[in-house]
C-alpha positions, 0 to 999 in steps of 0.5 A: 603090552600097555598102549600110549596114554592120551591126555583129555582137555575138559571144557566147561559146558557154559561160557563160565561168566556171562557178559552181564556179570562182568564188572569191568567193560572191555573198553575200560581195559582197552583204555588202561592198556592204551594209557600204559602204552603211551606212558611207556612210549613217552619214557622211551622217546625221552630216553632216546632223545637224551641218548642221541644228544649224548652221542652227538656231543661225544661225536662232536667233541671227539672229532674236534679233538681229532682235528686238533691232534691232526694239526698238532701232528702236522706241526710235529712233521714241520719240526721233523723237517726243520730238524732234518735240515739242521742236521746238515749244519751239524754234520758240516763245518761250512754249507755252500749254497749249492749244498743247501739247495741239494739238501733241500731237494733230498728231504722233500719227502713229506708232501703234506708239509710241502703243501704249506711250506713257503721256504727253508731259509738260513739267516747268518749271524753278523755282529755289529756295535748296535747288536747282532743282526741275522741276514738271510744268505741261503734259502730254498726253493729259490723260485718264488722266494727271491724277495727274501734274498738278503732279508734282515730278520731284525726287520721282522719282530715276530721272526726275530723273537722266534730266533732269540727264543730258539737260540736261548733254549736250543728248542724249536720256536714258533713266531707269531703270525705276520705277513710273509715277505713272499705273500701275495696278500694285502698289507696288514694281512697275517698269513704265515708263521716261521719255525726256528732252530739255531745253528751253533759253532762246532765244538762249543759247550752249550751248558748255559744261555750265555754260552748258547748266545755266544756260540750261535752262528745262524738260524734256520727258519721254515716259513709256512702258510698257516691256513694251508697247513691247517687245511691239510690236517682237516678231514675232507668233510667233517661230520659233526662240525658246523664250523672251525676256528683256530686262534693264537692266544699266546699273547692274551689277545686272540689272533685269528689264524683260520676260520672255516664253515662246514654247515649253515646250521650250528647247534649250541654245542661248543668245544675248544682244544688248546695246542702248545707248540714252539712256545706258543698256544693255539686254541682250536674252537668248533661248533657242533652241527645241527643233526635233524636225524636225532630229532627224527629218531625220538619222534619215530619212537613216539609215533611207533609207540603211539601206534603200538599203544593203539594196537595194544588197546585193540588187542586187549579189547579183543582178548577180553571180549573173545573169551567165549571164542577162545574156549570154543577154539580150545575145544576144537584144538583138543579134538584135532590133537586127539585125531592127530595122535590117532594118525600118529599111532597108525603111521608108527605101526606102518613104519619099516623101522623097529620102534620099542619103548621100555621102562628103565626100572624093570626093563619091561617092553611097553610098546613095540610097533608092527615091524618090531613085533615081526623082526624081534624075538617075541619074548625078548625084553630090554634085558635080552636086547642089552645082553645081545649087544656088546658091553661097551655099546650098552655102557655107552647107551646107558651113560648118555645124557638125558637129551642125547641121541645115541646111534650105533650099529649093533646085533639084535636077536631075531624072531628066528633065533639068529642075530641080525645087524641094525642101526640103532638110535636110543634116547632116554625119555620120560612119560607120565613121570616114568623114565623110559628107553625109546629105541628106533632101529633099522635093519641093515643086514642086507646093506652090510652084506652088500657093503662087505661084498663090494669091499671084497670085490674092490680089493680082489681079482674076480677071477683068481680071488687074489688081491688086485693090483690096486689093493696090492699096491696099497699094501706095498705102499703101506709096507714102504711107509712102515718104520722097520717095514723095509725088511722084505722083498717084491717078486714080479712074476710074468708067465712065459708063453701064456699067450700060446695057451690062450691061442691054442685052447681059448681064453677059458683055458687061460683063465682056468690056468690062472686060477689053478696057478694062484692056488699053487703059488699060494701054497708055497707062501707063508701066512704073512706073505701077500700074493696078488694078480697085477693084470693079465698073466702077471703076479706080485708077491710081497715077502715079509721078514726077508732081510737078505737077497739070498733069502728072497732069491730062494723064495722066488726060485721056489715059486718058479719051480712050483710053476714049472712043475705044475701040469695043466690039463685041459680037454685031453691036452696037457700043458707045462708052463714056466715063469720069469721072476724079477726080485727087488728088495724093499730097501732098494726103492724110495717110492712105490713107482720106483719099486715096481719099475725096478721089479719090472726091469728085473723081470724083463731081463729074466725073460731076455736071458732065456725065460724060466729064471730069476733075476735080482735087481741091483743098482750097479746092474748095467742091463737093468740100468739100460732097461730103466733108461729105455722105460724112461725114454718110452715115457718121454716119447709119449710125452713128446707125442702128446706135447708136439715136441717131435721135429723133422729135418730134411737132407737133400740128395744130389745127382752124380750123373748128367741127365738125371731127374731135375728138381730137389730131392730130400729125405726127412730125418726125425728129431726130438726136442727135450723138456729142457729145450735141447735137441735129441738125435734119433739114436738116443730114443728110437731103440726105446720106441722100437722096444716098447712098440711106439714106432707105429705111432711115430711113423703115423705122426711123421706121415700125417705131418709130412703129407699135411705140410708137403709144400712147406718142407723145403724153400722150393715149396711145391717144386720139391721133386720127391720127399723120402719118408722112413717106415719102421718094421712095426709099421709094416704090420699096421693094417690101417697105415696104407689106408691112411696114406691113401686117404691123406694123398686124396685129402691134400691132392698130392702127386703120389710120385713125389712120395718115396717110402723107405724101409731098411734091408734088415726089416724087409728081409725079416718081415718079407711077407708083410714088406712085399704086401705093403710095398706093392700096395704103395707102388700100385698107388703111384708112390715110389719105394726105396730099400735103405741100408742095402748091403748090410746083409749080402744074403738079401740080393735074391729078394730084390726081384721079388720086391716092388722097388724104385730106389736102392740106397747103399749102406753108409758103412761101405760108402764111408771107407770107399776111398781107402778100402778096395773091398768096399769099392767092389761091394759098392760097384756090385750093388750099383750094377745089380741095382741098374740091372733091376732098373733101380735108381742107386743112391749112396749115403754118408758121403762126407768128402769130394773124393768120395763123390768123384769115386761114386760118380765113376761107378755110375752111382745115380745120387749121393747124400751126406754132409759133403753135399748138404747138412740137415736143416729144420723143415720150413713149417717148424722153423717159426714154431720151434727155432 
């Protein structure tokens, strides 16, 4: 192993040249440096001065020409305005004064031109022995231009001259400036000019000057204030101009149109631009503004250059006079470099990374640090390292540019003879003229192993070692997105009565059963099939290459039989288990959500049909459609609970017997507001809520909302006698419901006798133990309890004496037919008598006619409820928020 070579700096013993032997003193070198710096400074200052002057002149002339172009553009806008007005005469045989004024009002779009526009006037040609005359007959605007009514253009030579030029050439003609008739300027002032366009008779050929002179019937003129028009074209504050003058030079003698000064100081620069328009020539003349900043620029260069020259002289003197100190400083730096190199060597040895230096010509290892000597095989040269790498990786390293740093994960031979993973950086360098490879490597074996383990854990179920739901859904999504990948099926497997094993033998037994069943099912699948645990006792299978429903059904039935035939032994007990399987073909779904929804619905129907069977999803399957609808309603109910879209209506109960309790009695009825704003009745969504276990949430919402707003349910407010609230069968097993009711009664200080809690007869009989406990607790709290829909199951008469009840509500199916069916009359009468014997208040539901009321009153029924008495209304506190 060859160590790094260092480089020594040899310093002479003496200072090399004594001060007495120097031929040129340091101050002379400093003076020469100062003179050179000042010469360069003067040259730069002169160049900067010329550059600034050129820039100022370019800016000045450019701004002058832009102003001239803006004036020319403004004149062009005036011409466009006049031509637009001329088109009115071209389109009409005769223009009336009213049409003239309306046309003027319609074309007032150019506000910039309107600033300088004085009037738009039409002069009619009138023939006379002494010659044609042009009399102003129409003009706009009328206000402010009364002075030009009947004006004879012949009295204004400049105006008449423009009329004749426009007539002869059929082009825009500009008059010389003169004092406008509307002007408020003093006598002799020339403040405006007129643009003229001719109006010819219709249908006349205009191929010569004589023809145009004969065909002219009038002339349109637009008078403008020259100063205002030029002002509107100028920038707000010209940057480079000291003043601006506009002259009319058409007649040879300049005639001033506009003069304006922008700055007090003017430079010698002058620039003029000629504008030709309407047969006249304007001269735009401007003087440049003095710019003190330009002088400041070259003076700044001069001052800075002088300062730099002084510094340069001082630096030269310092360099020449401090050679001895420089030599001493070089010696000191050489010593520091050697010390730094030694520290680098020690640091390199302590690095945890593997560092190797190898010759390119023979592959010999020149240097390796302590980590490399410990981790790599002792006798492995560069050739051995290259052989351990993949050929493609080696070629990439060798083909890299000289200055490139290549990095890649590779396997290297370890000191124990095994290969280990390392992140390797390799660069080509040159030392003492010898090409070499420099390699730095970091051992990532443990990190890579950990990454692989985490990747496995992220995609596999920890218990069964099958794919977890996330990975299974990803593979199903990929299969759906594959072109031609729809040739397959999804099996949704749910174990039947798995909870029984958990309850009887514990969760450890249940976990072991899942592990063994995973092995059993995997043995029944082909290599290309995907098996995953979706959660709990649910499994999923993606069948590949299954094109028919029969093939998918056979695979599903084979899995079902394998589960059914499996005997699970645990702690001297044996269990058999079965599975319900839902089958859906991949072509039956357009998305992953739809695919799993179909599979879940099919599996549920397999359970509903008796378990331990296979059900295949079909688009026209009514049961599947119903199941899917209920699943959709379950989601919509959850959204409604979250978004506050549940509603409450109340329906009043009316006494049928004299002397009954005074006051208003109501029952709360549940409604739901759909996403579209429509109202949904409970028959549409409550079956889904009961099937998916959402009724306890709904009941809690109704209880909390009703008790929190009890005095705002009915317009009678706190005078409301009783409020009836329905409880579902699922809520009877809610251990915390009674505690919550008790808490709310105390919180809102409610008289318990005002609350009536109703449960149906069917629920009470089916859950008699839970019903009797909850009703007794509510009764002991002071609340009233009602048994709803009584009579639907006549076998329940014996339960009346064992339930803590206050009210009995006769099932509406008997009340509806009471007027026509003697059996219904007998049942209602019997229920009423039994209820009264038990000391209960009897209520008849679904009363829809006065005839029913009379019959029920004759049978001593205490209260009636139905559309004949009151139609449900929205509770008071929700009317503002929702109606």
